N, C-alpha and C positions, 0 to 999 in steps of 0.2 A: 597481626595477621601476616602470614608468610607472603612474600612477593611472588607473584606468578611468573614463572620463567617460560617464555614463549619459545617455540622451536625456531631456530635461526634459518635464514634463507641460505642455501648452499651458494658458494662463490661461483661466479661465471668464469669459464675458461676464456682466455684471450679477450679480456675486457677492452672495449674501445677507449681510446684516449681522447679527452676533450670532446669535440663535436659541436655542431651548430646550436644545440639546445643546452649547452653547459650552464648558462646563466638563466635558467627558466624561472627560478623562484629563490626566495631568501634562504630556503632550506636545501637548495640544490647542491650546495657544496658538500653536504653530508649524505646526499642521496645518490644512488646509482641510477644513471639514465641510460636506457636502452632504446635504440631507434631502428626503424626499418622503413625504407632502405637507407643505406649509409649517407646518401646525400639529402636526407630529409631536412627541411628548413632552408634549402637553397632556393634561388629564384624560381626554378622550375617546379619545385615542390614546396612552395611557401605556405600552402594550406595543409594542415595536418591535425590529427586528434591526439590529445595529451591525456594519459591516464595516470592518476596518482592513487596509490593504495594506502589506506589508513587502517592499521590494525586496531582492534578493540582491546583495551587493557582493562581487565577486571579491577574494580575499585573496592576499597574497604567498606565495611558496614556502617561506618560512623555517620554518614549523611542520612542513610535510611534509618539508622537507630535513633537519631535525634528526632526525625519526623514521626517515627512510630511512637516515640515517647510522648510527643505533643498530641498525637491522635488519641492515645490512651488517656492522657490526663484530661483533655477537654471533653472526650466522650463520657468519661466517668462523671465530670462536673455537670455536663448537659443532662445525663440520665438522672442525677441527683436532683437537679432543678426541676426536671419534668415530673418526678414523683412528688416533689413538694407542691407543684402547681396543681396536680390532680387531687391532692389531699386538702388543698386550700378551698376557701369559699368561692374564689374567683374562677377556679378551674383552669383548664388548658385551652388557650386560644390557638387554633391551628395556623392562623395568620401571623402569629408572633412566636417563633421558635424559642425555646429556653436558652438562657445564657450558656455560652460554650459550644453551642451547636455549630454556629458558623465558623468558629475557630477550628473546630475538629475537622470540618469539611475542607478548610483551607490547608491544614496540615496533611490531610489525605491527598489532596491534589498535588502537593509538593512532592510526595512520594512518586506519584504517577509521572511527574515532570522531570525526574532525575535523568540526566543525559549520560550516555555511554562515554567513558574516557577513550580518547583516540590517540594512539601513539604518533609521534612525528613521522612524516612521510619518509620511507626508506628507499622507495623505488619509483621512478617515472618510466612510463613506456610511451614513446612517440611513434605513431603509425600514420601512413599516408591517408588522405581522405577517401573513404569508401565510395563506391559508385552509387550507392543508394543510402539516403538518410531521411527516414520518415518519422515525423513527430505525431504522436497520437494522444488525444484528449478524450476521455470517455467518462460518462456519469451513469449512475445507477438509478433508474426510474422503475416504478412498479405500479400496476393498476390494481385498485381495490374496488370491490363491489359494495356500494352502500346497502344494497338489498341483503347481501350475505352478511355484512358486518352487523346489521341490525339484530340478526339472530331470529330464531323461530318465534320466540314470545312476542317481540315487538312487531314482527311481521303479522302475527295473528291479530294483535291489537289494531294495527293499521287496517287490516282487511275487515275486521268487525266494524270499525268506524266507517269504512267505505260502504259496507252493506247497509248500515243504518242511514247514512246520508243519502244513498241512492234511493232507498225506499221512501224516505221522508220527502225528498225533493220531487219525486215523481208521483207521490200520493198513491203508491202501490204497496202491496203487502211485501214482506220480506221474501216470501216464497216466489212471488212473481219477479222480484228484482234479481234474485239469484240466477235466473235463467239467462239474463242479459249482461250482468256486470262481471267482468273478468276477476276482480278481486273477490267477489262473492263466490264465484265458481271455485277458485283455488282454495279459498278458506274452508268451504264446506267439504270439498273433496279431500283436502289434507286432513281435516278433522276426522272424517269418516275412516280414511285409510289408517290414520294414526291409532284410532281405537281398535282397528283390526290388526294392529301390529306391523303395518307396512311403513314404507318411507314416503317422503314428500314428492318423489319423482312422478307418482301417478297423477298428482295435481297438475304438474307441468304437461303431462301427456294429454290430459283432458282439455287443458287450455289450447294446446296445439290443434286438437280436433275441432275446437270452436273457432279457430283462426286467430288465436292470441298467443303471446309468449311474455313471460315476465321481463320487465326492464331491469337489467342488472345495475343501472345507475352507477357507471364506472367513474372513478376519479383517478387522475395521475398523481402519484406521490413521489417526490424527490427523496432518495435515500442516502445520497452522498456521491462523492467523486472517487474514481479509482486512481491508484497510483499510476503515473505514466510509465509505459513500458516501451522499449525500443530495441532494435537489433542492429548490429554493425557487422559487416562481412569483409574479410580481407583475404587476398590471394597472395601467398608468398612464393616467389620464384628466385631463390638465392643464386647469385652469380659467382660465389666463391665459397671456399670452405669456412672462412671466417663469418661470412654472412649467413651460411647455413647454421652455424653454431648460435648466432644471434637469434635466428628464427626459433630454434629449439629452446633457447632460454626464455624468449618472450612467451611462448606457449606454456612453458613450465611455470612462469610467474603468474599467469592468469589462473592456472590450475591451483597453484600453491595458495594464492590469496583468496580463492573461492572455496577453499576447504576449511573446516573447523580445526581447532587446535586442542589437544588434550594436555599440553604442557610437557616440559622436559622430564623424562623418567617415568611417565605414566603409560599404561597400556590401555588402548581405547576400550577394550571389552571390560576393563575393571574401573574405568573412570566414571564417576557419578555425574560430572558436569563437563561440558565442552565450552570453549570460547568460540563465539560465532565467527564466521568468515569475515574478512576485511570489508570495509566500505570503499567504494570507488568514486573518486572525484573525476569527472570527465569534462574537458574543455576543448572547444573547437578553436583552433588558432590560425592566425594569418600573420606571417612575417614576425613571429615572436610575440604577438599580442592577441588577446582574445577577440574573436570575431563576433561582434555584437549583432550581426545579421542572422546568426544561427542559434539554435536552442541553447538555453542555459538550464542545467538540471541541478537539483539538490544532490546530495550524496546518494549513491545507488548501491544496490546489491547485484551481484552477478548471478542471475538465476540459472543460466544454462550456458555451457560451453560445448560446441560441436566442432570436432577436428576431423577433417577428411584428408587423409594422407595420400589419396589417389583420386583427385578430382577429375582427371582425364585419363584414367588408367594408370596403374602403378609403374613408376620408373624411378630409379635411384642412381645416385652418384656411386663412385667406387667404394666409398666408406659406408654406404648404406643410407645416407641422408636422402630423403625424398626430393625429387626435382621440383615438385610443387606441393604446397599444403594449403588447404582452404580452411579458414577459421571463422566461425560464427559465434558472436557473443550476444547474449540477450540480457539486458539490464532492466531493473525496475527501481524507480525512486523510492525513498523511504519517508518522504513528506508530501502532503497534499498541496497542490498548486491552488493558490487563492488570488483574488483580485489585487490585493495590496502588493503582494510580491511580484505579480505580473506587471503591475504599474511601475514598480521600482526597477524592474528589469528593462522596461521600455525607456524610462526617463533617466536611468543611471543613478537614481537616488536610493538610499537605504530606507527600509520600512521603519515604522515607529518603534518596532521591537528590536531594531538593529539587525534584522535578518537580511541577507543579501537578496537581490532581485532575481527573478526567474524569467525565462523566455520560452 
């Protein structure tokens, strides 16, 4: 398989030499570090945000091919065993899946669990702590109506049973019972309207007139947790031409890594596939070390970039560089936060799976 050639990042003019964040990471010697303002990491600006961009590198088909082969082999064996069981005297026991079925499912799950290859970090961006940092956790709950979930048939059965019980317990005729029992009223009205080609809404209207309404019997259902999303805002006011160039390059890097790649020599309108944008690792730092009192996120995607080149009315230096630029970045995590990883983030211990803790 041909090696995918990614589009290189253009070199920055007037690159900064050294700096307080030079030794950020074991990979920092091979990575370009860009900071704003220039005295970031000093005693006055000891708190800062560190961004590391991780490009996704397309991988060969070998891992997927192996897993697919296992799925095919075991599914074929499982199907053969299933046919044999159906033809045998013992028959198929639904509580005992045929041999090969579990192995096929395991192979299929391995395909779903294949992780993206990520290139070594090529760029770090260090920015001052923003004025606002909000952490948001949200879950998806939905209410369902037991009444509606039962469906018309079971509702009718339940209403018929209520009519019979009411008549039996009160020693009255069914006709007499209907005039007083809400279930009876709704059942007979719905039945009559249904025979006439109408909908069940008439039954509810009659109940309302009698002073009743159907109990929806609601239940709250947990459907899952959302990926955490957060925004960071920065206001750049460069004090020199060099710092203005750094601001321009920082904004370029965020745009560059938030864009897909079609590969060297390809034209986007002719390319069949794209390489997704980079993932962002975000760390909140204090004096060169990660601040454990602030959130810890999994790798994130950069969903939205908003750049305002005239936050207080447009004004520019002689070379055309804006005097102020306002940047808003909206990120979303790519993994769900669970209790185990939150506990690991609080205690500083790795989870049983070896995954890092979150906060």
